[in-house]
C-alpha positions in Angstrom: 0.0 0.0 0.0 1.3 3.4 -0.9 2.1 5.8 2.0 0.0 8.9 2.4 1.2 12.4 3.3 -1.3 14.9 4.6 -0.5 18.6 4.3 -2.5 21.0 6.5 -3.4 24.6 5.7 -3.3 27.9 7.6 -5.2 28.7 10.8 -4.9 24.9 11.7 -2.2 22.3 12.5 -1.8 18.6 11.6 -4.5 18.0 14.3 -7.0 18.9 11.7 -6.2 15.6 9.9 -6.8 13.5 13.0 -9.9 11.7 11.7 -8.3 11.1 8.2 -5.1 9.7 9.8 -7.1 7.1 11.8 -9.3 6.3 8.8 -6.5 5.7 6.4 -4.4 3.8 8.9 -7.4 1.5 9.5 -7.2 0.6 5.8 -3.5 -0.4 6.2 -1.8 2.7 4.9 1.2 4.3 6.5 0.1 8.0 7.1 2.2 10.9 8.1 1.0 14.5 8.6 4.0 16.7 9.3 3.5 20.1 10.7 5.2 23.2 9.3 8.7 23.9 10.7 8.2 24.9 14.4 4.9 23.2 14.6 6.2 20.3 16.6 4.1 21.6 19.5 0.4 21.5 20.0 -2.4 24.0 19.1 -2.4 25.3 22.6 1.3 26.1 22.6 1.1 27.9 19.2 -1.7 30.0 20.5 0.3 30.9 23.6 3.4 31.7 21.6 2.9 32.2 17.8 6.6 33.0 17.1 7.1 29.8 15.0 4.2 31.1 12.8 5.7 34.5 12.3 9.0 32.9 11.1 7.4 30.7 8.5 8.3 30.9 4.8 7.0 28.9 1.9 10.4 27.6 0.8 11.0 26.5 4.4 7.7 24.7 4.5 8.3 23.0 1.1 11.8 21.9 2.1 10.4 20.5 5.4 7.9 18.3 3.5 10.4 17.3 0.9 12.7 16.0 3.6 9.8 14.0 5.1 8.8 12.5 1.8 12.4 11.5 1.0 12.4 9.3 4.1 9.5 7.3 2.8 10.1 3.9 1.1 8.2 4.9 -2.1 6.5 8.0 -3.6 3.4 8.7 -1.5 -0.1 10.0 -2.3 0.0 13.7 -1.2 -3.3 15.2 0.0 -3.3 18.9 0.9 -6.0 21.1 2.2 -6.3 24.9 1.7 -2.7 26.3 1.7 -1.7 22.7 1.9 -3.3 22.3 -1.5 -1.0 24.9 -3.0 1.9 23.2 -1.2 0.8 19.9 -2.7 1.0 21.4 -6.2 4.5 22.7 -5.6 5.6 19.4 -4.2 4.3 17.6 -7.3 6.0 20.1 -9.6 9.2 19.5 -7.8 8.9 15.8 -8.6 7.6 14.4 -5.3 4.6 12.2 -4.9 2.9 9.5 -7.0 -0.4 11.5 -7.2 -1.8 14.5 -5.5 -5.1 15.8 -4.2 -5.6 19.5 -3.6 -8.7 20.1 -1.5 -10.3 23.6 -1.3 -6.9 24.6 -2.5 -5.3 28.0 -2.2 -4.1 29.2 -5.6 -0.6 28.9 -7.0 1.0 31.9 -8.8 -0.9 33.3 -11.8 -4.4 32.5 -10.6 -6.1 35.9 -10.4 -9.7 34.9 -9.5 -10.6 36.6 -6.2 -14.2 36.1 -5.2 -15.8 38.6 -2.7 -16.2 35.9 -0.1 -12.5 35.2 -0.3 -11.7 38.9 0.3 -14.1 38.9 3.3 -12.5 35.7 4.7 -8.9 37.0 4.5 -9.7 40.6 5.5 -8.5 40.1 9.1 -5.0 39.6 7.7 -5.1 41.8 4.6 -6.7 44.8 6.2 -3.2 46.2 7.1 0.2 45.8 5.5 1.6 45.8 9.0 0.2 42.3 9.4 3.0 41.0 7.0 5.2 40.8 10.1 2.6 39.2 12.4 0.7 36.0 13.1 -3.0 36.8 12.8 -5.8 34.8 14.3 -9.5 34.7 13.6 -12.3 35.5 16.0 -14.9 32.7 16.2 -17.3 34.7 14.0 -14.5 35.1 11.4 -13.7 31.4 11.6 -17.3 30.4 11.2 -17.7 32.5 8.1 -14.4 31.4 6.5 -14.2 27.7 7.6 -17.5 26.3 9.0 -20.3 28.4 7.5 -22.4 25.2 6.8 -21.7 23.7 10.3 -24.1 23.7 13.3 -23.0 26.5 15.7 -21.9 24.2 18.5 -19.8 22.0 16.2 -18.2 25.1 14.6 -17.3 26.4 18.0 -15.9 23.1 19.2 -13.7 22.8 16.1 -12.5 26.4 16.5 -11.4 25.6 20.0 -9.7 22.4 19.0 -8.0 23.4 15.7 -7.6 27.2 15.4 -4.2 28.9 15.6 -3.0 32.2 14.0 -1.8 32.3 10.4 1.3 33.8 8.8 0.5 37.3 7.7 3.8 37.3 5.7 2.9 34.3 3.6 -0.7 35.4 3.0 0.4 38.9 1.9 3.1 37.2 -0.3 0.4 35.2 -2.1 -1.5 38.4 -2.8 1.5 40.2 -4.2 2.8 37.2 -6.2 0.9 38.2 -9.3 2.2 41.7 -9.3 5.9 41.2 -8.8 8.4 40.3 -11.6 9.8 36.8 -11.7 8.8 33.6 -10.1 7.5 33.9 -6.5 7.2 31.4 -3.7 4.0 29.7 -5.0 5.1 29.4 -8.6 4.7 26.1 -10.4 5.4 25.1 -14.0 2.0 24.6 -15.5 3.6 22.9 -18.5 5.5 20.2 -16.5 4.8 16.9 -18.3 6.6 14.9 -15.6 4.3 16.0 -12.8 2.3 13.3 -11.1 -1.5 13.3 -11.6 -3.4 16.0 -9.7 -7.1 16.1 -8.5 -8.6 19.4 -7.3 -11.5 19.0 -4.9 -13.9 21.9 -4.2 -16.6 22.4 -1.6 -19.5 24.3 -3.2 -20.1 26.5 -0.1 -16.4 27.3 0.6 -16.1 31.0 1.4 -12.3 31.4 1.7 -11.3 29.3 -1.3 -14.5 29.0 -3.4 -14.7 26.6 -6.3 -14.0 29.3 -8.8 -10.4 29.5 -7.4 -9.8 25.8 -8.0 -11.5 25.9 -11.4 -9.2 28.6 -12.5 -6.1 27.0 -11.0 -7.0 23.7 -12.7 -7.4 25.4 -16.1 -3.9 26.9 -15.8 -2.3 23.5 -16.2 -1.4 22.8 -19.8 0.8 19.7 -19.3 0.3 16.3 -20.8 -0.5 14.7 -17.5 -3.8 14.2 -15.7 -5.4 17.2 -14.0 -9.0 16.9 -12.9 -11.5 18.6 -10.6 -14.5 17.5 -8.5 -16.9 19.6 -6.6 -18.9 18.4 -3.6 -22.2 20.2 -2.9 -22.9 21.8 0.5 -19.4 21.4 1.8 -17.6 24.4 3.4 -13.9 25.1 3.7 -13.2 22.7 6.6 -14.3 19.8 4.4 -12.0 17.3 6.2 -14.1 17.7 9.4 -17.5 18.1 7.9 -20.2 15.4 8.3 -19.7 12.9 5.5 -16.0 13.4 5.1 -15.4 9.6 5.1 -16.9 9.2 1.7 -14.7 12.0 0.3 -11.6 10.6 1.9 -12.3 7.2 0.3 -13.2 8.7 -3.1 -10.1 10.9 -3.4 -7.8 8.1 -2.2 -9.3 5.7 -4.8 -8.7 8.3 -7.5 -5.1 8.9 -6.4 -4.4 5.1 -6.2 -5.9 4.5 -9.6 -3.9 7.3 -11.3 -0.7 7.0 -9.3 2.6 7.0 -11.3 
């Protein structure tokens, strides 16, 4: 069985994959869910001291995952959520992974679609350029709008308390500016790379922070002679890995990845 690497997004840690780890391990897969550099501590510690978040860089995150993947016995299935979806695309472009799944993915460089709900979701960070040098958290109301808008109130709050941490203002601002600066930026990928492993984009129809239009545009940017597909799941919000019914999605994306793995 191929190993599986789970890549988390911003405002959460590998804890957000806890159900998927157990689910895939029960099927016999070896599963790793590395945190970003400095994320060796738990959610509570990162909320108490967000210094590791402030110091994050995209190249540092990618190098960290590449090191973890090199230690595996064979190329894994890489599944990333949110910012982890963009990192999954970069890892595939760098030649890592047998197949990749980008769920409710943040865009890679060149994707200019910016829906209004995305602007509202990221406004807590983008409201001030000074936030480029800070770790910025979300209030519960901001979290509910961006991550769990289709969840019951009590479930949304429980997930906020269990998963939420601040996010890197520097990386988020960098993603915004990437399309306006000359040369390749941190989230650049070669959309013509014929050697990239197959990639599946997964969208939740009700996602506010990374709506389906973002993944649709990102998917269309790929011009390589390798498999690039997209699926959309109705009524799912951004925190799709924790929403009721996630087990079916977990099985379906893994089946797709195993069927198309290089």
